[in-house]
C-alpha positions in Angstrom: -56.3 78.8 -24.5 -56.5 82.6 -24.4 -57.4 82.7 -20.8 -54.6 80.4 -19.8 -52.1 82.5 -21.8 -53.4 85.7 -20.2 -53.1 84.2 -16.7 -49.5 83.1 -17.4 -48.7 86.6 -18.8 -50.2 88.2 -15.7 -48.3 85.9 -13.3 -45.0 86.5 -15.1 -45.6 90.3 -15.2 -45.6 90.4 -11.4 -41.8 90.2 -11.2 -40.9 93.2 -13.4 -43.7 95.1 -11.8 -42.2 94.6 -8.4 -38.8 95.6 -9.6 -40.1 98.8 -11.2 -42.2 99.5 -8.1 -39.1 99.1 -5.8 -37.1 101.5 -7.9 -40.0 104.0 -7.9 -40.4 103.6 -4.1 -36.7 104.3 -3.6 -36.7 107.3 -6.0 -39.6 108.9 -4.2 -37.9 108.7 -0.8 -39.4 105.5 0.6 -36.1 104.5 2.2 -36.0 107.2 4.8 -35.9 106.3 8.5 -39.6 107.3 8.9 -41.7 104.3 9.7 -45.0 106.0 9.2 -46.9 104.9 6.1 -47.9 107.7 3.8 -50.9 107.6 1.5 -48.9 108.5 -1.6 -46.9 105.2 -1.3 -50.0 103.2 -2.4 -49.2 104.1 -6.0 -45.7 102.8 -6.2 -46.3 99.8 -3.9 -49.6 98.6 -5.3 -50.5 100.6 -8.4 -47.4 99.9 -10.5 -47.4 96.1 -10.0 -51.2 95.9 -10.5 -50.8 97.9 -13.7 -48.2 95.6 -15.1 -50.4 92.5 -14.3 -53.5 94.1 -15.9 -51.7 95.2 -19.0 -50.0 91.8 -19.4 -53.4 90.0 -18.8 -55.1 92.0 -21.6 -52.2 91.5 -23.9 -52.6 87.7 -23.3 -56.3 87.9 -24.2 -55.6 89.5 -27.5 -56.3 87.3 -30.6 -53.5 86.2 -32.8 -54.0 87.9 -36.2 -51.8 85.4 -38.1 -53.8 82.3 -37.2 
């Protein structure tokens, strides 16, 4: 049951991760007219959503202390 809960948490965490990544991308100047991909954009575009998913997955694996 813990693995299923962790997987569901990870899947649901994709959506807020993408929203936060989009805002970070725009704040860092990703909406300029330059079509050249920069190395520093890997963090906002891949790192933030991945961090949300990993953290949510590990929170889902945590044991319930009240049970």
